[in-house]
C-alpha positions, 0 to 999 in steps of 0.5 A, spaced: 373 350 341 367 352 339 362 346 339 356 346 335 350 340 335 346 337 330 349 340 324 347 338 317 353 335 313 349 336 306 351 343 308 358 342 308 359 337 302 359 339 295 354 333 293 349 336 298 348 330 301 348 326 308 345 326 314 347 330 321 353 331 325 352 330 332 357 335 334 361 339 329 367 344 330 372 348 326 380 348 328 383 354 326 390 352 329 394 346 331 392 347 339 384 347 337 385 341 333 388 338 339 383 340 343 378 337 338 381 330 338 382 330 346 374 332 346 373 326 342 377 321 346 374 324 352 367 323 350 369 316 346 366 319 340 368 317 333 372 322 329 372 325 322 376 330 319 373 334 314 377 339 309 373 342 303 367 337 303 369 336 295 370 328 295 366 325 300 359 322 301 356 322 307 350 317 309 343 319 310 344 317 318 349 322 318 355 322 323 354 320 331 360 323 333 365 329 332 366 332 325 372 337 325 373 341 319 381 343 318 382 350 317 389 351 318 392 357 314 398 359 311 403 359 306 411 359 305 415 359 299 423 358 299 428 357 294 433 352 294 441 352 291 438 349 285 434 354 283 427 350 284 422 352 290 419 349 295 412 351 298 410 349 305 402 350 305 397 349 311 392 344 310 386 348 310 388 353 305 384 352 298 387 348 293 386 352 287 387 358 290 394 356 292 395 353 285 393 360 282 398 363 287 404 358 284 402 360 277 402 367 278 409 367 281 411 363 275 412 356 278 411 350 274 409 343 277 402 344 279 399 348 273 395 341 271 392 341 277 388 347 276 381 348 278 380 342 282 376 344 288 378 342 296 383 343 300 391 342 301 390 337 306 386 333 302 390 333 296 395 327 299 390 323 302 387 322 295 393 323 291 389 328 286 391 328 279 389 330 272 392 331 265 398 327 266 400 329 273 399 326 280 400 331 286 405 325 289 409 327 283 410 334 287 410 333 294 416 333 298 413 331 305 407 331 309 406 334 316 401 330 320 398 330 327 397 323 330 391 322 334 393 317 338 399 320 341 397 327 339 404 329 336 406 332 330 410 328 325 414 329 318 413 323 313 417 323 307 414 322 300 416 315 300 413 314 307 406 316 304 405 310 300 402 314 294 398 310 289 393 311 284 388 315 288 391 312 294 395 313 300 397 311 306 392 316 309 386 312 306 389 305 309 388 302 316 395 304 318 394 311 316 387 312 319 390 316 325 394 321 322 391 328 320 394 332 315 396 339 317 402 341 312 404 339 306 411 341 302 411 341 295 417 341 290 416 347 284 420 349 279 423 355 276 425 353 269 419 350 264 417 343 265 410 343 261 406 337 261 402 337 255 401 329 253 394 329 255 390 329 248 386 336 251 392 339 252 396 337 246 391 339 241 390 346 245 398 347 245 400 343 238 402 350 235 404 354 240 412 354 241 412 357 248 407 355 254 407 358 260 404 356 267 398 361 266 397 359 259 396 351 262 392 354 267 387 358 263 386 352 258 384 348 263 379 353 266 376 352 259 377 345 258 374 343 265 369 348 264 366 344 258 366 338 262 364 339 269 358 342 272 358 348 276 357 347 284 352 353 284 348 349 279 348 342 282 351 338 287 357 334 285 363 331 288 367 331 281 369 324 278 365 319 282 369 313 280 376 311 279 379 310 272 380 302 272 387 299 272 386 292 268 390 287 265 392 287 258 389 281 256 383 284 259 383 290 255 384 286 248 378 282 250 374 289 251 376 291 244 373 285 242 367 285 246 365 293 244 368 292 237 373 297 236 379 300 239 379 302 247 383 307 249 388 306 254 394 308 258 400 304 260 401 302 267 407 297 266 408 291 262 402 287 264 397 293 266 393 299 263 389 304 265 382 305 261 379 312 261 372 310 264 369 316 261 370 313 255 367 306 257 361 310 260 360 314 254 360 308 249 355 304 254 350 310 253 351 313 260 352 320 259 347 325 261 342 319 264 338 322 270 334 317 275 329 322 279 334 327 283 340 324 281 344 322 274 350 323 270 353 330 268 351 331 260 358 333 258 361 328 263 359 321 264 364 320 270 361 325 274 355 324 278 350 329 280 345 331 285 339 335 282 336 337 289 332 333 293 335 326 293 338 322 299 344 319 299 341 312 298 338 314 291 345 316 289 348 310 291 343 306 288 344 309 281 352 308 282 351 301 283 346 301 277 352 304 273 357 299 276 353 293 274 352 295 267 359 296 266 361 289 269 356 286 265 358 288 259 366 289 260 367 285 266 371 291 269 369 292 276 369 300 278 370 303 284 368 309 287 374 315 287 369 319 292 370 317 300 364 314 302 362 315 310 357 312 314 354 308 308 354 301 306 359 299 301 358 299 294 
């Protein structure tokens, strides 16, 4: 294990914010991962496992312990008796590289999740989703290393307790589990998911659609909505889309004076696209000093450079307070906040 000290967390995250990690190492194998965990236990250091750093915001005080970047690599594809395929992928693989590989092979299942930054190991933790698909829909099982017993375990999809941008791994019961591999269910026969407006509009006149077509379209769609990481610091969508009661949704339509888009969750609840609400409230392209909302997508908070984490969180809280005052919706961060006060 190669141990580094006083490493900038801003350099390890796409938001480019955060203090210093007291200790830092990269684990390229299960053995190195176990060694890092053992070191943290021996020295009684708090442990944080980092993937691509695309969905995390560290506090200005940094991390007074050991940060381990999980860099396990490897992909294996198998075909089952039904003609479908399974991909078993190590946690350190870049998510979009893997998705691009499945699309290039003609597999269906993950194409709607194209062009999302981060690593494979982070995808079940967050239960990433986009354009009508959540990654939990395609996961067969997740292999984890339990830092408490240092043993590998296989968790079924059900055992992962997936929810909207949620999973076992974000809760107290799963905090000791480090994702090492993920098995995905893929399809060899066409299964396009084109219900979301952007995709429906793009393909309404096209009879035959391939996974490559969907991936290419999403490259264009997302490119118009999301900033390039080379331009600004960002963690993508900073807030979750709120799930509210239908009666609340009716009230909001009355308050805002017109229809409010919503997706049905169940008989009593709907999910409201927060970006639409923020647009209506005038938050698109707002800047406060070194931070702001992206000019094309109000749900995306950006760091223009020179900010501290506290500055971004104050801005986020300003947005939350405005939304609550005008719609009574409580919005919650999608980004993982580490070493900071709660929003």
